C-alpha positions as a Markdown table, in Angstrom:
| # | Residue | x | y | z |
|---|---|---|---|---|
| 1 | Unk | -2.8 | 57.1 | 48.9 |
| 2 | Unk | 0.1 | 59.5 | 49.1 |
| 3 | Unk | 3.4 | 58.9 | 50.9 |
| 4 | Unk | 2.4 | 61.0 | 54.0 |
| 5 | Unk | -0.8 | 59.1 | 54.4 |
| 6 | Unk | 1.2 | 55.8 | 54.7 |
| 7 | Unk | 2.9 | 57.1 | 57.9 |
| 8 | Unk | 1.4 | 57.2 | 61.3 |
| 9 | Unk | 3.2 | 58.9 | 64.2 |
| 10 | Unk | 2.2 | 58.8 | 67.8 |
| 11 | Unk | 3.1 | 57.9 | 71.4 |
| 12 | Unk | 2.7 | 55.2 | 73.9 |
| 13 | Unk | -0.2 | 56.7 | 75.8 |
| 14 | Unk | -1.9 | 60.1 | 75.3 |
| 15 | Unk | -0.4 | 62.1 | 78.2 |
| 16 | Unk | 0.5 | 65.6 | 77.0 |
| 17 | Unk | 3.6 | 67.2 | 78.4 |
| 18 | Unk | 3.1 | 70.8 | 79.4 |
| 19 | Unk | 5.5 | 72.2 | 76.8 |
| 20 | Unk | 3.4 | 70.6 | 74.1 |
| 21 | Unk | 0.1 | 72.0 | 75.3 |
| 22 | Unk | 0.0 | 75.0 | 72.9 |
| 23 | Unk | -0.1 | 72.7 | 69.9 |
| 24 | Unk | -3.3 | 71.0 | 71.1 |
| 25 | Unk | -6.8 | 72.2 | 71.7 |
| 26 | Unk | -7.5 | 73.6 | 75.1 |
| 27 | Unk | -10.8 | 71.8 | 75.6 |
| 28 | Unk | -11.6 | 68.2 | 75.9 |
| 29 | Unk | -10.1 | 65.1 | 77.5 |
| 30 | Unk | -6.5 | 64.3 | 77.1 |
| 31 | Unk | -7.3 | 61.8 | 74.5 |
| 32 | Unk | -9.6 | 64.2 | 72.6 |
| 33 | Unk | -6.9 | 66.8 | 72.6 |
| 34 | Unk | -4.1 | 64.3 | 71.7 |
| 35 | Unk | -6.3 | 63.0 | 68.8 |
| 36 | Unk | -6.5 | 66.5 | 67.3 |
| 37 | Unk | -2.7 | 66.6 | 66.8 |
| 38 | Unk | -1.5 | 63.1 | 66.2 |
| 39 | Unk | -2.9 | 60.2 | 64.2 |
| 40 | Unk | -2.2 | 57.1 | 66.3 |
| 41 | Unk | -1.7 | 56.0 | 69.9 |
| 42 | Unk | -0.4 | 52.9 | 71.5 |
| 43 | Unk | -2.5 | 51.6 | 74.5 |
| 44 | Unk | 0.1 | 50.1 | 76.9 |
| 45 | Unk | -2.2 | 49.8 | 80.0 |
| 46 | Unk | -3.9 | 46.8 | 78.4 |
| 47 | Unk | -0.6 | 44.9 | 79.0 |
| 48 | Unk | -1.2 | 45.2 | 82.8 |
| 49 | Unk | -5.0 | 45.1 | 83.2 |
| 50 | Unk | -8.1 | 44.5 | 81.1 |
| 51 | Unk | -10.4 | 47.3 | 80.0 |
| 52 | Unk | -14.1 | 47.1 | 79.8 |
| 53 | Unk | -15.6 | 46.9 | 76.2 |
| 54 | Unk | -17.4 | 50.1 | 77.0 |
| 55 | Unk | -14.1 | 51.8 | 77.7 |
| 56 | Unk | -12.8 | 50.9 | 74.3 |
| 57 | Unk | -16.0 | 52.2 | 72.7 |
| 58 | Unk | -15.7 | 55.4 | 74.6 |
| 59 | Unk | -12.1 | 55.9 | 73.4 |
| 60 | Unk | -13.0 | 55.2 | 69.8 |
| 61 | Unk | -15.8 | 57.8 | 70.0 |
| 62 | Unk | -13.3 | 60.4 | 71.4 |
| 63 | Unk | -11.0 | 60.6 | 68.3 |
| 64 | Unk | -11.4 | 61.7 | 64.7 |
| 65 | Unk | -12.5 | 59.3 | 62.0 |
| 66 | Unk | -9.0 | 58.6 | 60.6 |
| 67 | Unk | -7.4 | 58.1 | 64.0 |
| 68 | Unk | -6.1 | 54.6 | 64.9 |
| 69 | Unk | -5.2 | 52.7 | 68.1 |
| 70 | Unk | -2.6 | 50.0 | 68.6 |
| 71 | Unk | -3.4 | 47.8 | 71.6 |
| 72 | Unk | -0.7 | 46.0 | 73.5 |
| 73 | Unk | -1.6 | 42.4 | 74.3 |
| 74 | Unk | -1.8 | 41.3 | 77.9 |
| 75 | Unk | 1.2 | 40.1 | 79.9 |
| 76 | Unk | -0.9 | 37.1 | 80.9 |
| 77 | Unk | -0.5 | 35.9 | 77.3 |
| 78 | Unk | 3.1 | 36.9 | 76.7 |
| 79 | Unk | 4.8 | 36.6 | 80.1 |
| 80 | Unk | 2.7 | 34.3 | 82.2 |
| 81 | Unk | 1.3 | 31.7 | 79.7 |
| 82 | Unk | 4.2 | 32.3 | 77.4 |
| 83 | Unk | 2.0 | 31.8 | 74.3 |
| 84 | Unk | 0.8 | 28.3 | 75.5 |
| 85 | Unk | -2.8 | 27.4 | 76.1 |
| 86 | Unk | -4.0 | 31.0 | 75.5 |
| 87 | Unk | -7.4 | 30.4 | 74.0 |
| 88 | Unk | -9.4 | 31.8 | 76.9 |
| 89 | Unk | -7.1 | 34.7 | 77.5 |
| 90 | Unk | -7.1 | 35.5 | 73.8 |
| 91 | Unk | -10.8 | 35.4 | 73.5 |
| 92 | Unk | -11.3 | 37.7 | 76.5 |
| 93 | Unk | -8.8 | 40.3 | 75.3 |
| 94 | Unk | -10.1 | 40.4 | 71.7 |
| 95 | Unk | -13.7 | 40.7 | 72.9 |
| 96 | Unk | -12.6 | 43.8 | 74.6 |
| 97 | Unk | -10.2 | 45.4 | 72.2 |
| 98 | Unk | -12.2 | 44.8 | 69.0 |
| 99 | Unk | -14.8 | 47.2 | 70.5 |
| 100 | Unk | -12.6 | 49.9 | 68.9 |
| 101 | Unk | -14.1 | 48.7 | 65.6 |
| 102 | Unk | -12.5 | 50.3 | 62.6 |
| 103 | Unk | -10.3 | 52.4 | 64.8 |
| 104 | Unk | -8.4 | 49.3 | 65.9 |
| 105 | Unk | -5.4 | 49.7 | 63.7 |
| 106 | Unk | -3.0 | 47.2 | 65.1 |
| 107 | Unk | -2.1 | 44.7 | 68.0 |
| 108 | Unk | 1.3 | 44.7 | 69.6 |
| 109 | Unk | 2.7 | 41.5 | 71.2 |
| 110 | Unk | 5.8 | 42.2 | 73.3 |
| 111 | Unk | 7.7 | 39.1 | 74.5 |
| 112 | Unk | 10.0 | 38.7 | 77.6 |
| 113 | Unk | 13.7 | 38.4 | 77.1 |
| 114 | Unk | 13.6 | 34.8 | 78.3 |
| 115 | Unk | 11.1 | 33.6 | 75.7 |
| 116 | Unk | 13.0 | 32.0 | 72.8 |
| 117 | Unk | 11.5 | 31.1 | 69.5 |
| 118 | Unk | 9.9 | 27.6 | 69.7 |
| 119 | Unk | 8.3 | 27.0 | 66.3 |
| 120 | Unk | 5.6 | 24.4 | 67.3 |
| 121 | Unk | 4.4 | 26.7 | 70.2 |
| 122 | Unk | 4.5 | 29.8 | 68.0 |
| 123 | Unk | 2.6 | 28.1 | 65.1 |
| 124 | Unk | -0.1 | 27.0 | 67.5 |
| 125 | Unk | -0.4 | 30.4 | 69.1 |
| 126 | Unk | -0.5 | 32.4 | 65.8 |
| 127 | Unk | -3.0 | 29.9 | 64.3 |
| 128 | Unk | -5.3 | 30.5 | 67.4 |
| 129 | Unk | -4.8 | 34.3 | 67.1 |
| 130 | Unk | -5.4 | 34.5 | 63.4 |
| 131 | Unk | -8.5 | 32.4 | 63.7 |
| 132 | Unk | -10.0 | 35.3 | 65.7 |
| 133 | Unk | -8.2 | 38.4 | 64.4 |
| 134 | Unk | -7.2 | 39.1 | 60.8 |
| 135 | Unk | -5.9 | 42.7 | 61.2 |
| 136 | Unk | -2.4 | 44.2 | 61.6 |
| 137 | Unk | -0.2 | 42.5 | 64.1 |
| 138 | Unk | 3.4 | 43.4 | 65.2 |
| 139 | Unk | 5.8 | 41.6 | 67.4 |
| 140 | Unk | 8.6 | 42.9 | 69.7 |
| 141 | Unk | 10.7 | 40.0 | 70.7 |
| 142 | Unk | 13.7 | 40.3 | 73.0 |
| 143 | Unk | 15.4 | 37.0 | 72.5 |
| 144 | Unk | 17.9 | 36.7 | 69.6 |
| 145 | Unk | 16.4 | 33.4 | 68.4 |
| 146 | Unk | 13.4 | 35.3 | 67.0 |
| 147 | Unk | 15.6 | 36.9 | 64.3 |
| 148 | Unk | 15.6 | 33.5 | 62.6 |
| 149 | Unk | 11.7 | 33.4 | 62.6 |
| 150 | Unk | 11.3 | 35.5 | 59.5 |
| 151 | Unk | 9.6 | 32.9 | 57.4 |
| 152 | Unk | 7.1 | 32.1 | 60.1 |
| 153 | Unk | 6.3 | 35.7 | 60.7 |
| 154 | Unk | 5.9 | 36.4 | 57.0 |
| 155 | Unk | 3.5 | 33.5 | 56.6 |
| 156 | Unk | 1.3 | 34.7 | 59.5 |
| 157 | Unk | 1.6 | 38.4 | 58.4 |
| 158 | Unk | 3.3 | 39.6 | 61.6 |
| 159 | Unk | 5.8 | 42.5 | 61.3 |
| 160 | Unk | 8.8 | 42.5 | 63.7 |
| 161 | Unk | 9.2 | 45.8 | 65.5 |
| 162 | Unk | 12.2 | 47.9 | 65.0 |
| 163 | Unk | 13.0 | 48.9 | 68.6 |
| 164 | Unk | 15.4 | 51.5 | 69.9 |
| 165 | Unk | 17.2 | 50.5 | 71.9 |
| 166 | Unk | 16.9 | 46.8 | 71.4 |
| 167 | Unk | 18.4 | 44.1 | 73.7 |
| 168 | Unk | 19.2 | 42.0 | 70.7 |
| 169 | Unk | 21.7 | 42.8 | 67.9 |
| 170 | Unk | 19.6 | 43.5 | 64.8 |
| 171 | Unk | 16.4 | 44.2 | 66.7 |
| 172 | Unk | 16.7 | 47.9 | 65.8 |
| 173 | Unk | 15.8 | 47.0 | 62.2 |
| 174 | Unk | 12.3 | 46.1 | 61.0 |
| 175 | Unk | 11.8 | 42.5 | 60.0 |
| 176 | Unk | 9.2 | 39.7 | 59.8 |
| 177 | Unk | 6.2 | 40.4 | 57.5 |
| 178 | Unk | 7.2 | 42.7 | 54.7 |
| 179 | Unk | 3.8 | 44.3 | 54.5 |
| 180 | Unk | 4.3 | 47.0 | 57.1 |
| 181 | Unk | 6.9 | 48.6 | 59.4 |
| 182 | Unk | 6.5 | 49.5 | 63.0 |
| 183 | Unk | 9.1 | 51.5 | 65.0 |
| 184 | Unk | 9.1 | 51.7 | 68.8 |
| 185 | Unk | 11.5 | 54.3 | 70.1 |
| 186 | Unk | 12.0 | 53.9 | 73.8 |
| 187 | Unk | 14.6 | 56.6 | 74.3 |
| 188 | Unk | 18.4 | 56.4 | 74.0 |
| 189 | Unk | 20.8 | 56.4 | 75.8 |
| 190 | Unk | 18.5 | 56.6 | 78.9 |
| 191 | Unk | 15.6 | 54.3 | 78.1 |
| 192 | Unk | 12.1 | 55.9 | 78.5 |
| 193 | Unk | 13.6 | 59.3 | 79.3 |
| 194 | Unk | 16.0 | 60.5 | 76.6 |
| 195 | Unk | 14.7 | 62.7 | 73.8 |
| 196 | Unk | 15.8 | 62.0 | 70.3 |
| 197 | Unk | 18.1 | 64.6 | 68.6 |
| 198 | Unk | 17.1 | 66.6 | 65.5 |
| 199 | Unk | 19.7 | 64.6 | 63.6 |
| 200 | Unk | 18.1 | 61.3 | 64.7 |
| 201 | Unk | 14.7 | 62.5 | 63.7 |
| 202 | Unk | 15.9 | 63.7 | 60.3 |
| 203 | Unk | 17.4 | 60.2 | 59.6 |
| 204 | Unk | 14.2 | 58.6 | 60.7 |
| 205 | Unk | 12.1 | 60.8 | 58.5 |
| 206 | Unk | 14.2 | 59.9 | 55.5 |
| 207 | Unk | 13.9 | 56.1 | 56.4 |
| 208 | Unk | 10.1 | 56.4 | 56.8 |
| 209 | Unk | 9.8 | 58.4 | 53.6 |
| 210 | Unk | 11.6 | 55.7 | 51.6 |
| 211 | Unk | 9.3 | 53.0 | 53.0 |
| 212 | Unk | 6.2 | 55.1 | 52.3 |
| 213 | Unk | 7.2 | 55.8 | 48.7 |
| 214 | Unk | 7.5 | 52.0 | 48.2 |
| 215 | Unk | 3.9 | 51.6 | 49.4 |
| 216 | Unk | 4.7 | 50.3 | 52.9 |
| 217 | Unk | 2.5 | 51.5 | 55.8 |
| 218 | Unk | 4.7 | 52.7 | 58.6 |
| 219 | Unk | 3.9 | 53.3 | 62.3 |
| 220 | Unk | 6.3 | 55.2 | 64.5 |
| 221 | Unk | 5.6 | 55.2 | 68.3 |
| 222 | Unk | 7.6 | 57.2 | 70.7 |
| 223 | Unk | 7.8 | 55.4 | 74.1 |
| 224 | Unk | 10.2 | 57.9 | 75.8 |
| 225 | Unk | 7.4 | 59.2 | 77.9 |
| 226 | Unk | 8.9 | 59.2 | 81.4 |
| 227 | Unk | 10.3 | 62.7 | 81.2 |
| 228 | Unk | 7.8 | 64.0 | 78.6 |
| 229 | Unk | 9.9 | 63.8 | 75.5 |
| 230 | Unk | 7.6 | 61.6 | 73.4 |
| 231 | Unk | 5.0 | 64.1 | 72.3 |
| 232 | Unk | 7.6 | 66.7 | 71.4 |
| 233 | Unk | 9.6 | 64.1 | 69.4 |
| 234 | Unk | 6.5 | 62.9 | 67.7 |
| 235 | Unk | 5.4 | 66.5 | 66.7 |
| 236 | Unk | 8.9 | 67.3 | 65.4 |
| 237 | Unk | 9.0 | 64.1 | 63.3 |
| 238 | Unk | 5.5 | 64.9 | 62.0 |
| 239 | Unk | 6.7 | 68.4 | 61.0 |
| 240 | Unk | 9.6 | 67.0 | 59.1 |
| 241 | Unk | 7.4 | 64.6 | 57.2 |
| 242 | Unk | 4.9 | 67.4 | 56.5 |
| 243 | Unk | 7.6 | 69.0 | 54.4 |
| 244 | Unk | 7.4 | 66.3 | 51.7 |
| 245 | Unk | 10.3 | 67.9 | 49.8 |
| 246 | Unk | 12.6 | 66.8 | 52.7 |
| 247 | Unk | 12.1 | 63.1 | 51.9 |
| 248 | Unk | 10.3 | 62.6 | 48.6 |
| 249 | Unk | 13.1 | 63.4 | 46.2 |
């Protein structure tokens, strides 16, 4: 597999800003059109509410063969149960999301800022999760204590998200399991709104290229969707990486 095939670029959700419309097909649902131009999407709505298995099957059927979804785990698990006694909630969520079949590329677990690393609780949770799901899994913690959880994350094959901006010092760098990298770009300085500059995207393309050349799968999700910047940023980064000479030397 070549370097470019190791990198997936997409957005949080498949809404298409009007200025990006000319890049995508004119016909089809938003997801069908989006899937014709980008290779991955992050489903965030699953954080707030469940989706029927039939909905996941419909989404999977709407996109090309090589397209992949990342599904955000429910807030019931992360924020309400706080990773404790989650068996029923985990089973229900996975019974829904796994209907994506081979197009389920990853699960995302985002934690609240108040949730510190508690190793016995974390070990029990990850054991329960891994008993049901063996695929790619990434974690976005927002309490500094998780920066010391590298050995546990490595053992359970869980990559720590590189978030921009991150509420914890060091959270802007990837960590955890060394088998993949996952970037979540929320927009900076104005979170969820600000577009990334050409210079920022060039630096990111170089960083992704270095990882890809070393054989590391990389996902890069733009979450600066509130003012429509995400799709344009994702397309610009994709164009930079399409010119392999810009990062393969």
